[in-house]
DSSP file (Angstrom, degrees, kcal/mol; ACC not computed):
  #  RESIDUE AA STRUCTURE BP1 BP2  ACC     N-H-->O    O-->H-N    N-H-->O    O-->H-N    TCO  KAPPA ALPHA  PHI   PSI    X-CA   Y-CA   Z-CA
    1    1 A M              0   0    0      0, 0.0     2,-0.3     0, 0.0     0, 0.0   0.000 360.0 360.0 360.0 140.8    0.0    0.0    0.0
    2    2 A T        -     0   0    0      2,-0.0     2,-0.3     0, 0.0     0, 0.0  -0.778 360.0-145.1-113.9 165.8    1.1    3.5   -0.7
    3    3 A T        -     0   0    0     -2,-0.3     2,-0.4     2,-0.0     0, 0.0  -0.919   4.3-148.0-128.7 156.6   -0.2    6.8    0.8
    4    4 A A        -     0   0    0     -2,-0.3     2,-0.4     2,-0.0    16,-0.0  -0.997  22.8-176.7-123.7 128.6   -0.7   10.3   -0.5
    5    5 A T        +     0   0    0     -2,-0.4     2,-0.3    15,-0.2    -2,-0.0  -0.982  10.8 176.5-132.2 135.9   -0.3   13.1    2.0
    6    6 A V        -     0   0    0     -2,-0.4     2,-0.4     2,-0.0    14,-0.2  -0.942  18.5-143.1-130.0 156.8   -0.8   16.8    1.7
    7    7 A S  E     -A   19   0A   0     12,-2.5    12,-3.4    -2,-0.3     2,-0.4  -0.982  12.8-161.9-124.6 129.9   -0.5   19.4    4.5
    8    8 A L  E     -A   18   0A   0     -2,-0.4     2,-0.4    10,-0.2    10,-0.2  -0.897   5.3-172.2-114.1 140.2   -2.7   22.5    4.7
    9    9 A R  E     -A   17   0A   0      8,-2.2     8,-3.0    -2,-0.4     2,-0.2  -0.992  26.7-122.4-131.5 126.2   -2.1   25.7    6.6
   10   10 A Q  E     +A   16   0A   0     -2,-0.4     6,-0.2     6,-0.2     3,-0.1  -0.451  27.5 177.7 -66.5 132.8   -4.7   28.4    7.0
   11   11 A Q  E     -     0   0A   0      4,-3.1     2,-0.3     1,-0.3     5,-0.2   0.821  67.4 -27.6 -98.9 -49.4   -3.4   31.8    5.7
   12   12 A A  E >  S-A   15   0A   0      3,-1.3     3,-3.0     1,-0.0    -1,-0.3  -0.886 105.7 -35.0-167.4 137.6   -6.6   33.9    6.3
   13   13 A D  T 3  S-     0   0    0      1,-0.3    23,-0.1    -2,-0.3    -2,-0.1  -0.199 129.0 -13.8  46.8-116.6  -10.3   33.2    6.4
   14   14 A Y  T 3  S+     0   0    0     21,-0.2     2,-0.5    17,-0.1    17,-0.3   0.265 108.7 109.0 -99.6  11.0  -10.9   30.4    3.8
   15   15 A R  E <   -A   12   0A   0     -3,-3.0    -4,-3.1    15,-0.2    -3,-1.3  -0.791  47.0-176.3 -93.3 125.9   -7.5   30.7    2.0
   16   16 A F  E     -AB  10  29A   0     13,-2.9    13,-2.8    -2,-0.5     2,-0.5  -0.942  25.0-135.4-123.7 143.4   -5.2   27.8    2.7
   17   17 A E  E     -AB   9  28A   0     -8,-3.0    -8,-2.2    -2,-0.4     2,-0.5  -0.861  24.6-153.4 -92.6 125.9   -1.6   27.1    1.7
   18   18 A I  E     -AB   8  27A   0      9,-3.9     9,-2.4    -2,-0.5     2,-0.5  -0.907   5.9-162.1-110.0 124.3   -1.3   23.5    0.5
   19   19 A H  E     +A    7   0A   0    -12,-3.4   -12,-2.5    -2,-0.5     7,-0.1  -0.899  13.4 178.1-108.3 130.0    2.0   21.7    0.8
   20   20 A F        -     0   0    0     -2,-0.5     2,-0.2     1,-0.5   -15,-0.2   0.518  62.4 -61.4-105.7 -11.4    2.7   18.6   -1.3
   21   21 A G    >   -     0   0    0      3,-0.3     3,-1.3     1,-0.1    -1,-0.5  -0.728  62.3 -69.1 140.9 167.6    6.3   17.9   -0.3
   22   22 A D  T 3  S+     0   0    0      1,-0.3    -1,-0.1    -2,-0.2    -2,-0.0   0.818 126.2  45.1 -59.8 -36.9    9.7   19.5   -0.4
   23   23 A A  T 3  S+     0   0    0     -3,-0.1    -1,-0.3     2,-0.1    -2,-0.0   0.408 100.9  79.3 -92.0   2.8   10.2   19.2   -4.2
   24   24 A I  S <  S-     0   0    0     -3,-1.3    -4,-0.4     1,-0.0    -3,-0.3  -0.934  84.6-111.0-116.4 131.7    6.7   20.4   -5.2
   25   25 A P        -     0   0    0      0, 0.0    -5,-0.2     0, 0.0     2,-0.1  -0.205  37.0-106.3 -57.7 147.1    5.6   24.1   -5.3
   26   26 A T        -     0   0    0     -7,-0.1     2,-0.4    -6,-0.1    -7,-0.2  -0.443  31.6-148.4 -71.6 147.1    3.0   25.2   -2.7
   27   27 A L  E     -B   18   0A   0     -9,-2.4    -9,-3.9    -2,-0.1     2,-0.5  -0.941   2.9-142.5-120.2 141.0   -0.5   25.8   -3.9
   28   28 A I  E     -B   17   0A   0     -2,-0.4     2,-0.4   -11,-0.2   -11,-0.2  -0.906  18.7-172.5-101.5 129.1   -3.0   28.4   -2.5
   29   29 A A  E     +B   16   0A   0    -13,-2.8   -13,-2.9    -2,-0.5     2,-0.3  -0.931   8.6 169.2-118.9 147.2   -6.6   27.3   -2.4
   30   30 A D        -     0   0    0     11,-1.4    10,-0.2    -2,-0.4   -15,-0.2  -0.993  34.0-112.7-154.4 147.9   -9.5   29.6   -1.5
   31   31 A E        -     0   0    0     -2,-0.3     7,-2.2   -17,-0.3     8,-0.3  -0.540  40.7-110.4 -77.0 150.2  -13.3   29.6   -1.6
   32   32 A P    >>  -     0   0    0      0, 0.0     4,-1.9     0, 0.0     3,-0.9  -0.302  59.0 -44.1 -71.9 166.2  -15.0   31.9   -4.0
   33   33 A A  T 34 S+     0   0    0      1,-0.3     4,-0.1     2,-0.2     0, 0.0  -0.371 117.7  38.0 -61.1 147.3  -16.9   35.0   -2.7
   34   34 A P  T 34 S+     0   0    0      0, 0.0    -1,-0.3     0, 0.0    -3,-0.0  -0.992 131.0  31.8 -90.9  -8.0  -18.8   35.5   -0.5
   35   35 A L  T <4 S+     0   0    0     -3,-0.9   -21,-0.2   -21,-0.0    -2,-0.2   0.978 131.7   6.7 -70.8 -54.5  -16.9   33.1    1.8
   36   36 A G  S  < S-     0   0    0     -4,-1.9   -23,-0.1   -22,-0.1    -6,-0.1  -0.218  77.8-107.0-110.3-160.4  -13.4   33.6    0.5
   37   37 A K        -     0   0    0     -6,-0.1    -4,-0.1    -4,-0.1    -7,-0.0   0.331  46.9-117.3-114.9   2.1  -11.8   35.9   -2.0
   38   38 A G        +     0   0    0     -7,-2.2     4,-0.1     1,-0.1    -8,-0.1   0.852  62.2 148.3  65.6  34.5  -11.2   33.4   -4.8
   39   39 A E        +     0   0    0     -8,-0.3    -1,-0.1     2,-0.1   -11,-0.1   0.306  69.2   7.1 -86.5   9.9   -7.4   33.8   -4.5
   40   40 A G  S    S-     0   0    0    -10,-0.2   -11,-0.2    -9,-0.1   -10,-0.2  -0.954 103.9 -54.1-168.6 176.9   -6.9   30.2   -5.6
   41   41 A P        -     0   0    0      0, 0.0   -11,-1.4     0, 0.0    -2,-0.1  -0.351  55.2-122.0 -64.5 148.0   -8.7   27.2   -6.8
   42   42 A S     >  -     0   0    0    -13,-0.2     4,-2.4     1,-0.1     5,-0.2  -0.388  28.0-103.6 -80.6 164.2  -11.7   26.1   -4.7
   43   43 A P  H  > S+     0   0    0      0, 0.0     4,-2.1     0, 0.0     5,-0.1   0.888 124.5  53.6 -57.6 -37.9  -11.9   22.6   -3.3
   44   44 A A  H  > S+     0   0    0      1,-0.2     4,-2.3     2,-0.2     5,-0.1   0.901 108.9  48.8 -62.0 -41.3  -14.4   21.7   -6.1
   45   45 A Q  H  > S+     0   0    0      2,-0.2     4,-2.6     1,-0.2    -1,-0.2   0.871 108.9  52.9 -68.3 -35.9  -12.0   22.9   -8.7
   46   46 A L  H  X S+     0   0    0     -4,-2.4     4,-2.2     2,-0.2    -1,-0.2   0.884 108.6  49.9 -66.1 -36.8   -9.2   20.9   -7.1
   47   47 A L  H  X S+     0   0    0     -4,-2.1     4,-2.5     2,-0.2    -2,-0.2   0.924 110.3  50.0 -65.2 -42.5  -11.4   17.8   -7.3
   48   48 A C  H  X S+     0   0    0     -4,-2.3     4,-2.9     1,-0.2     5,-0.2   0.926 110.9  50.2 -57.5 -44.7  -12.1   18.5  -11.0
   49   49 A A  H  X S+     0   0    0     -4,-2.6     4,-2.7     1,-0.2     5,-0.2   0.900 110.3  50.0 -62.9 -40.1   -8.3   18.9  -11.6
   50   50 A S  H  X S+     0   0    0     -4,-2.2     4,-2.2     2,-0.2    -1,-0.2   0.928 113.4  44.6 -65.3 -45.7   -7.6   15.6   -9.9
   51   51 A V  H  X S+     0   0    0     -4,-2.5     4,-2.4     2,-0.2     5,-0.2   0.942 117.2  45.5 -63.1 -48.7  -10.3   13.7  -11.9
   52   52 A G  H  X S+     0   0    0     -4,-2.9     4,-2.5    -5,-0.2    -2,-0.2   0.906 113.6  48.4 -63.0 -43.0   -9.1   15.3  -15.2
   53   53 A N  H  X S+     0   0    0     -4,-2.7     4,-2.5    -5,-0.2    -1,-0.2   0.917 113.0  47.2 -63.6 -44.4   -5.5   14.8  -14.6
   54   54 A C  H  X S+     0   0    0     -4,-2.2     4,-2.4    -5,-0.2    -2,-0.2   0.906 113.8  47.2 -66.8 -42.3   -5.9   11.2  -13.6
   55   55 A L  H  X S+     0   0    0     -4,-2.4     4,-2.6     2,-0.2     5,-0.2   0.933 113.5  48.5 -64.2 -45.3   -8.1   10.4  -16.6
   56   56 A S  H  X S+     0   0    0     -4,-2.5     4,-2.6    -5,-0.2    -2,-0.2   0.914 112.2  49.1 -61.5 -43.2   -5.7   12.2  -19.0
   57   57 A D  H  X S+     0   0    0     -4,-2.5     4,-2.6     1,-0.2    -1,-0.2   0.917 111.7  49.7 -59.8 -44.7   -2.7   10.3  -17.5
   58   58 A S  H  X S+     0   0    0     -4,-2.4     4,-2.5     2,-0.2    -2,-0.2   0.901 112.3  46.1 -64.7 -42.3   -4.6    7.0  -17.9
   59   59 A L  H  X S+     0   0    0     -4,-2.6     4,-2.3     2,-0.2     5,-0.2   0.931 113.3  49.7 -65.3 -44.6   -5.5    7.7  -21.5
   60   60 A L  H  X S+     0   0    0     -4,-2.6     4,-2.6    -5,-0.2    -2,-0.2   0.909 112.3  47.6 -60.4 -42.2   -2.0    8.8  -22.3
   61   61 A F  H  X S+     0   0    0     -4,-2.6     4,-1.9     2,-0.2    -1,-0.2   0.921 110.2  52.4 -63.2 -44.8   -0.5    5.7  -20.6
   62   62 A A  H  < S+     0   0    0     -4,-2.5     4,-0.5     1,-0.2    -2,-0.2   0.890 114.8  42.1 -61.8 -38.9   -3.0    3.4  -22.5
   63   63 A L  H ><>S+     0   0    0     -4,-2.3     5,-1.9     1,-0.2     3,-1.1   0.892 112.0  52.5 -76.2 -39.5   -2.0    4.9  -25.8
   64   64 A R  H ><5S+     0   0    0     -4,-2.6     3,-2.2     1,-0.3    -2,-0.2   0.787  96.5  69.0 -64.3 -27.0    1.7    5.0  -25.1
   65   65 A K  T 3<5S+     0   0    0     -4,-1.9    -1,-0.3     1,-0.3    -2,-0.2   0.827 104.1  43.7 -59.6 -30.7    1.5    1.3  -24.2
   66   66 A F  T < 5S-     0   0    0     -3,-1.1    -1,-0.3    -4,-0.5    -2,-0.2   0.169 124.8-107.9 -97.9  14.7    0.9    0.8  -27.9
   67   67 A K  T < 5S+     0   0    0     -3,-2.2     2,-0.3     1,-0.2    -3,-0.2   0.856  71.3 147.2  61.8  37.5    3.7    3.3  -28.8
   68   68 A Q      < -     0   0    0     -5,-1.9    -1,-0.2    -8,-0.1    39,-0.1  -0.750  42.2-147.2-102.5 150.5    1.1    6.0  -29.9
   69   69 A A        +     0   0    0     -2,-0.3    -9,-0.0    37,-0.2    37,-0.0  -0.844  25.8 163.4-122.5  94.3    1.6    9.7  -29.6
   70   70 A P        +     0   0    0      0, 0.0    31,-2.9     0, 0.0    32,-0.4   0.382  36.3 176.3 -88.4   6.0   -1.8   11.5  -29.0
   71   71 A E        +     0   0    0     30,-0.2    29,-0.1    29,-0.2    -2,-0.1  -0.193  44.7  42.1 -71.9 155.3   -0.2   14.7  -27.7
   72   72 A P  S    S-     0   0    0      0, 0.0     2,-0.2     0, 0.0    -1,-0.1   0.433  74.2-169.7 -86.3 131.9   -0.9   17.4  -26.8
   73   73 A L        -     0   0    0     27,-0.1     2,-0.3    28,-0.1    27,-0.2  -0.535   2.6-164.7 -78.2 149.0   -3.9   16.3  -24.8
   74   74 A R  E     -C   99   0B   0     25,-2.0    25,-3.1    -2,-0.2     2,-0.4  -0.969   4.6-170.5-128.3 149.7   -6.4   18.8  -23.4
   75   75 A C  E     -C   98   0B   0     -2,-0.3     2,-0.4    23,-0.2    23,-0.2  -0.997   8.7-173.0-144.3 135.1   -8.9   18.2  -20.7
   76   76 A E  E     -C   97   0B   0     21,-2.4    21,-3.0    -2,-0.4     2,-0.4  -0.997   8.1-168.7-128.2 134.2  -11.8   20.2  -19.4
   77   77 A V  E     -C   96   0B   0     -2,-0.4     2,-0.4    19,-0.2    19,-0.2  -0.987   2.2-168.2-127.6 130.4  -13.8   19.1  -16.3
   78   78 A T  E     -C   95   0B   0     17,-2.5    17,-2.6    -2,-0.4     2,-0.5  -0.961   5.8-158.2-117.6 131.7  -17.1   20.6  -15.2
   79   79 A A  E     -C   94   0B   0     -2,-0.4     2,-0.8    15,-0.2    15,-0.2  -0.930  14.4-137.8-108.6 133.1  -18.6   19.8  -11.8
   80   80 A D  E     -C   93   0B   0     13,-3.0    12,-2.9    -2,-0.5    13,-0.8  -0.824  24.8-171.2 -89.4 111.2  -22.4   20.3  -11.2
   81   81 A V  E     +C   91   0B   0     -2,-0.8     2,-0.3    10,-0.2    10,-0.2  -0.924  22.9 135.7-109.3 120.7  -22.6   21.9   -7.8
   82   82 A A  E     -C   90   0B   0      8,-2.1     8,-2.7    -2,-0.6     2,-0.3  -0.919  56.2 -76.8-152.9 174.7  -26.1   22.3   -6.4
   83   83 A R  E     -C   89   0B   0     -2,-0.3     6,-0.2     6,-0.2    -2,-0.0  -0.623  40.3-139.3 -83.5 136.7  -28.1   21.7   -3.2
   84   84 A N    >   -     0   0    0      4,-2.6     3,-2.7    -2,-0.3    -1,-0.1  -0.252  43.2 -83.0 -81.2 178.2  -29.0   18.2   -2.2
   85   85 A P  T 3  S+     0   0    0      0, 0.0    -1,-0.1     0, 0.0    -2,-0.1   0.754 132.7  56.6 -58.1 -22.2  -32.5   17.4   -0.8
   86   86 A E  T 3  S-     0   0    0      2,-0.2     3,-0.1     1,-0.0    -3,-0.0   0.454 120.7-109.7 -86.8  -0.6  -31.2   18.5    2.7
   87   87 A G  S <  S+     0   0    0     -3,-2.7     2,-0.4     1,-0.3    -4,-0.1   0.598  75.6 131.2  87.8  10.0  -30.3   21.9    1.3
   88   88 A R        -     0   0    0      1,-0.0    -4,-2.6    -6,-0.0    -1,-0.3  -0.785  63.4-107.3-102.5 141.9  -26.5   21.4    1.4
   89   89 A L  E     +C   83   0B   0     -2,-0.4     2,-0.3    -6,-0.2    -6,-0.2  -0.442  49.0 164.6 -66.3 133.2  -24.2   22.1   -1.5
   90   90 A R  E     -C   82   0B   0     -8,-2.7    -8,-2.1    -2,-0.2     2,-0.8  -0.972  46.7-108.9-143.6 156.9  -22.8   19.0   -3.1
   91   91 A I  E     -C   81   0B   0     -2,-0.3   -10,-0.2   -10,-0.2     3,-0.1  -0.832  36.8-179.7 -85.8 113.3  -21.1   17.9   -6.3
   92   92 A L  E     -     0   0B   0    -12,-2.9     2,-0.3    -2,-0.8    -1,-0.2   0.615  59.6 -14.7 -93.2 -15.3  -23.9   16.1   -8.0
   93   93 A G  E     -C   80   0B   0    -13,-0.8   -13,-3.0    38,-0.2     2,-0.3  -0.953  55.2-143.0-177.5 161.8  -22.0   15.1  -11.1
   94   94 A M  E     -Cd  79 133B   0     38,-2.1    40,-2.9    -2,-0.3     2,-0.4  -0.985   4.5-159.8-137.2 147.0  -19.0   15.7  -13.2
   95   95 A H  E     -Cd  78 134B   0    -17,-2.6   -17,-2.5    -2,-0.3     2,-0.5  -0.983   9.3-168.3-131.1 122.7  -18.3   15.8  -16.9
   96   96 A T  E     -Cd  77 135B   0     38,-3.2    40,-3.0    -2,-0.4     2,-0.5  -0.919   3.1-168.7-110.8 130.4  -14.8   15.4  -18.3
   97   97 A T  E     -Cd  76 136B   0    -21,-3.0   -21,-2.4    -2,-0.5     2,-0.5  -0.973   4.0-168.3-119.7 118.9  -13.9   16.0  -22.0
   98   98 A I  E     -Cd  75 137B   0     38,-3.0    40,-2.6    -2,-0.5     2,-0.5  -0.912   5.1-160.2-105.6 128.8  -10.5   14.9  -23.1
   99   99 A T  E     -Cd  74 138B   0    -25,-3.1   -25,-2.0    -2,-0.5    40,-0.2  -0.941  11.8-138.0-112.9 123.2   -9.4   16.2  -26.5
  100  100 A L        -     0   0    0     38,-2.9   -29,-0.2    -2,-0.5   -27,-0.1  -0.389  11.6-132.7 -72.8 154.5   -6.6   14.4  -28.3
  101  101 A G  S    S+     0   0    0    -31,-2.9     2,-0.3    -2,-0.1   -30,-0.2   0.493  87.3  43.6 -85.7  -4.0   -3.9   16.4  -30.1
  102  102 A V  S    S-     0   0    0    -32,-0.4    38,-2.0     2,-0.0    39,-0.2  -0.866  96.0 -86.9-135.1 166.9   -4.2   14.4  -33.3
  103  103 A A    >   -     0   0    0     -2,-0.3     3,-2.0    36,-0.2     4,-0.2  -0.474  38.8-117.8 -72.7 147.2   -6.9   12.9  -35.5
  104  104 A A  G >  S+     0   0    0      1,-0.3     3,-2.0     2,-0.2     6,-0.2   0.832 110.7  66.4 -54.4 -36.3   -8.2    9.4  -34.5
  105  105 A G  G 3  S+     0   0    0      1,-0.3    -1,-0.3     5,-0.0    -2,-0.0   0.657  92.6  61.5 -65.0 -15.0   -7.0    8.0  -37.8
  106  106 A Q  G <  S+     0   0    0     -3,-2.0     2,-0.5     2,-0.0    -1,-0.3   0.493  92.8  79.1 -87.5  -2.9   -3.4    8.6  -36.8
  107  107 A L    X   -     0   0    0     -3,-2.0     3,-0.7    -4,-0.2     2,-0.2  -0.914  66.6-150.2-115.4 123.8   -3.6    6.3  -33.8
  108  108 A E  T 3  S+     0   0    0     -2,-0.5   -42,-0.1     1,-0.2   -40,-0.1  -0.600  82.5  15.1 -83.4 150.8   -3.4    2.6  -33.9
  109  109 A H  T 3> S+     0   0    0     -2,-0.2     4,-2.1     1,-0.1    -1,-0.2   0.689  79.7 141.7  62.7  21.5   -5.2    0.5  -31.2
  110  110 A L  H <>  +     0   0    0     -3,-0.7     4,-2.7     1,-0.2     5,-0.2   0.915  66.2  54.8 -61.2 -44.4   -7.3    3.5  -30.2
  111  111 A D  H  > S+     0   0    0      1,-0.2     4,-1.6     2,-0.2    -1,-0.2   0.911 109.1  48.2 -56.1 -43.4  -10.5    1.5  -29.7
  112  112 A R  H  > S+     0   0    0      1,-0.2     4,-0.8     2,-0.2    -1,-0.2   0.910 112.3  48.1 -65.7 -42.6   -8.7   -0.8  -27.3
  113  113 A A  H >X S+     0   0    0     -4,-2.1     4,-2.1     1,-0.2     3,-0.7   0.903 110.6  52.3 -63.6 -41.9   -7.2    2.1  -25.3
  114  114 A L  H 3< S+     0   0    0     -4,-2.7     4,-0.4     1,-0.2    -1,-0.2   0.806 106.7  53.2 -65.3 -31.5  -10.6    3.8  -25.1
  115  115 A T  H 3< S+     0   0    0     -4,-1.6    -1,-0.2    -5,-0.2    -2,-0.2   0.688 121.5  27.0 -79.3 -16.8  -12.3    0.7  -23.7
  116  116 A Q  H XX S+     0   0    0     -4,-0.8     3,-0.8    -3,-0.7     4,-0.5   0.645  92.7  87.0-120.1 -16.6   -9.8    0.2  -20.9
  117  117 A F  G >< S+     0   0    0     -4,-2.1     3,-1.2     1,-0.2     4,-0.2   0.843  86.5  56.3 -63.0 -35.9   -8.2    3.5  -19.8
  118  118 A E  G >4 S+     0   0    0     -4,-0.4     3,-1.6     1,-0.3    -1,-0.2   0.848  97.5  63.8 -65.5 -31.6  -10.9    4.6  -17.3
  119  119 A E  G <4 S+     0   0    0     -3,-0.8    -1,-0.3     1,-0.3    -2,-0.2   0.727 102.3  50.5 -62.9 -21.3  -10.6    1.4  -15.3
  120  120 A F  G << S+     0   0    0     -3,-1.2     2,-1.0    -4,-0.5    -1,-0.3   0.389  81.0 106.6 -98.8   1.6   -7.0    2.4  -14.4
  121  121 A C    <>  -     0   0    0     -3,-1.6     4,-2.4    -4,-0.2     5,-0.3  -0.728  50.9-168.7 -88.2 102.5   -7.8    5.9  -13.2
  122  122 A T  H  > S+     0   0    0     -2,-1.0     4,-1.4     1,-0.2    -1,-0.2   0.894  82.4  44.7 -55.4 -48.4   -7.5    5.7   -9.4
  123  123 A V  H  > S+     0   0    0      2,-0.2     4,-2.8     1,-0.2     5,-0.2   0.953 114.9  45.4 -68.8 -50.2   -9.1    9.1   -8.7
  124  124 A T  H  > S+     0   0    0      1,-0.2     4,-2.7     2,-0.2    -2,-0.2   0.909 112.3  50.2 -64.2 -41.8  -12.1    8.8  -11.0
  125  125 A Q  H  < S+     0   0    0     -4,-2.4     4,-0.3    -7,-0.2    -1,-0.2   0.835 113.4  47.8 -65.6 -30.2  -13.0    5.3  -10.0
  126  126 A S  H >< S+     0   0    0     -4,-1.4     3,-1.1    -5,-0.3    -2,-0.2   0.921 113.0  46.8 -74.5 -44.0  -12.9    6.3   -6.4
  127  127 A V  H >X S+     0   0    0     -4,-2.8     3,-2.3     1,-0.2     4,-2.2   0.887 102.7  65.4 -62.7 -39.2  -15.0    9.4   -7.0
  128  128 A R  T 3< S+     0   0    0     -4,-2.7    -1,-0.2     1,-0.3    -2,-0.2   0.653  82.1  77.3 -61.1 -16.5  -17.5    7.4   -9.0
  129  129 A Q  T <4 S+     0   0    0     -3,-1.1    -1,-0.3    -4,-0.3    -2,-0.2   0.713 119.8   8.5 -66.8 -16.8  -18.4    5.4   -5.9
  130  130 A S  T <4 S+     0   0    0     -3,-2.3    -2,-0.2     1,-0.3    -1,-0.2   0.517 129.3  49.3-135.6 -15.7  -20.4    8.5   -4.8
  131  131 A V  S  < S-     0   0    0     -4,-2.2    -1,-0.3     2,-0.0     2,-0.2  -0.992  79.4-120.8-132.1 127.1  -20.6   11.0   -7.8
  132  132 A P        -     0   0    0      0, 0.0   -38,-2.1     0, 0.0     2,-0.5  -0.463  28.0-164.4 -64.9 134.2  -21.4   10.2  -11.4
  133  133 A V  E     -d   94   0B   0     16,-0.4     2,-0.4   -40,-0.2   -38,-0.2  -0.976   3.3-159.2-125.7 116.6  -18.6   11.0  -13.8
  134  134 A R  E     -d   95   0B   0    -40,-2.9   -38,-3.2    -2,-0.5     2,-0.5  -0.793   8.5-160.3 -92.4 135.6  -19.2   11.3  -17.5
  135  135 A V  E     -dE  96 148B   0     13,-3.7    13,-3.0    -2,-0.4     2,-0.4  -0.977  10.1-178.9-123.5 124.7  -16.2   11.0  -19.8
  136  136 A T  E     -dE  97 147B   0    -40,-3.0   -38,-3.0    -2,-0.5     2,-0.4  -0.969   6.2-166.2-119.4 136.6  -16.1   12.2  -23.4
  137  137 A V  E     +dE  98 146B   0      9,-2.6     8,-3.2    -2,-0.4     9,-1.6  -0.994  10.5 176.3-122.7 129.0  -13.1   11.8  -25.6
  138  138 A I  E     -dE  99 144B   0    -40,-2.6   -38,-2.9    -2,-0.4     6,-0.2  -0.912  22.5-126.4-125.8 155.1  -12.8   13.7  -28.9
  139  139 A D    >   -     0   0    0      4,-1.9     3,-1.9    -2,-0.3   -36,-0.2  -0.334  39.5 -89.6 -93.0-178.8  -10.1   13.8  -31.4
  140  140 A A  T 3  S+     0   0    0    -38,-2.0   -37,-0.2     1,-0.3    -1,-0.1   0.703 126.7  56.3 -65.0 -21.1   -8.3   16.9  -32.9
  141  141 A D  T 3  S-     0   0    0    -39,-0.2    -1,-0.3     2,-0.1   -38,-0.1   0.423 120.8-106.1 -89.5   0.1  -10.9   17.0  -35.7
  142  142 A G    <   +     0   0    0     -3,-1.9     2,-0.4     1,-0.3    -2,-0.1   0.555  69.2 148.5  86.6   9.4  -13.8   17.2  -33.2
  143  143 A L        -     0   0    0      1,-0.1    -4,-1.9     2,-0.0     2,-0.5  -0.649  49.0-127.0 -78.0 125.2  -15.0   13.6  -33.7
  144  144 A T  E     +E  138   0B   0     -2,-0.4    -6,-0.3    -6,-0.2     3,-0.1  -0.623  32.4 173.3 -74.4 120.0  -16.5   12.1  -30.6
  145  145 A L  E     +     0   0B   0     -8,-3.2     2,-0.3    -2,-0.5    -7,-0.2   0.712  66.0   9.3 -99.1 -26.4  -14.8    8.8  -29.9
  146  146 A R  E     +E  137   0B   0     -9,-1.6    -9,-2.6     2,-0.0    -1,-0.4  -0.970  50.1 177.1-156.3 138.5  -16.3    7.9  -26.6
  147  147 A D  E     +E  136   0B   0     -2,-0.3     2,-0.4   -11,-0.2   -11,-0.2  -0.813  27.1 159.5-144.6  99.9  -19.1    9.3  -24.4
  148  148 A Q  E      E  135   0B   0    -13,-3.0   -13,-3.7    -2,-0.3    -2,-0.0  -0.957 360.0 360.0-133.2 138.6  -19.5    7.2  -21.3
  149  149 A T              0   0    0     -2,-0.4   -16,-0.4   -15,-0.3    -1,-0.1   0.364 360.0 360.0-102.5 360.0  -21.1    7.7  -17.9
């Protein structure tokens, strides 16, 4: 088993300094107004970044396993934040769109990579246990290759 550890220190109000370890730059996170001043990403944005980064890494790994070069990848993640039945704000769903840097026709074994990459994404599969995550993959020409919930 491995562990992942971060350390947070309150700077002022809802702004926190996040430390990831000695060799990694510190990150400032903050809630948007009216609670905070929006001086850094919010916790919801950090979750979106984690899901998008992990999915992008997984797709890149799956394609590189077949010696394919889909770069540069782009990824956009949107979280639907609304009140649950108890009136509390929750992330009710997420949608991730990964855009390949090349046309699908330039990549061999793309279908195989697309059918398996999500299963290797540690963060997304963990989040999916409580929040639906939709994943769309499109190529550089705008062709939708995968659209899966």
